N, C-alpha and C positions, 0 to 999 in steps of 0.2 A: 202220204194221204191228207187229204184235205180235214181240216177241222170242224166239227160238226156243231152248230149251236144250238141250243134248245131252249124256247122261251115259257118260259111253266108260270111266269108270274099269273095271280089271280086264279088259277084251280087249286081243288083242294085234293089230298091226298088220296088216292093214290095216285093221282091223273101225274104227278111230275113225274115217278117213279115208271109210270109205263110209257110215258115221253121217252122218258129217256134210256126204257130196256130197248123199245124199237128203236131208237137212236145208236146205239151199240152193236145192234144184229148186224149192221152195214159191216162190220169188223173194223170201225175204226180204231185209233190208237189218240187220236185227241179230244176232247168235248167240252164244252161248255154249256152248264146249263144254270138259266138265270130265275129265283125262286122269292116267294118274299112271306114265305111262312118259317118259323124257325121247326116244325114240325116236318115239311117239306126238304130242307135243308139236313137235316137227320138222315130222313131217309134215303134221298137222293146220295148222300155222303156214303148214306153204309153200304148204296146198291152196287157204285162207282166200285169202295174198295176190294167186294165182293169179286170184284170183278177183276179184280186184280189192275188199277187205276191206283195211281198216285193222285190223293185228293190237295189243294189249293182250297181254300174260302176268300173271297173277300166281302166285306161288309161295305153296302155305301146307302144310308140314309132308310137303315129298313129291308134292302133288297141284298139280298144274297146273289153273290159268282160264282158257281162251284168248278172249277176247272181241275178236267182229268187227265194225266197223261200216264203211260202205256212206257 
């Protein structure tokens, strides 16, 4: 299955979580979500872990790349 990428930079919660939720509805097993706030990082990470994804987070210049794999 293809990896899904979601760019939620510049968006306020709950928008990053909603975009992530809509992306994983397609029954994907790999996703990458880009956000630029700690709150969005924490909320998206919590959501993905709740959906049984293994989560890795990379930070680069105040932006976060949240990678989830089943």
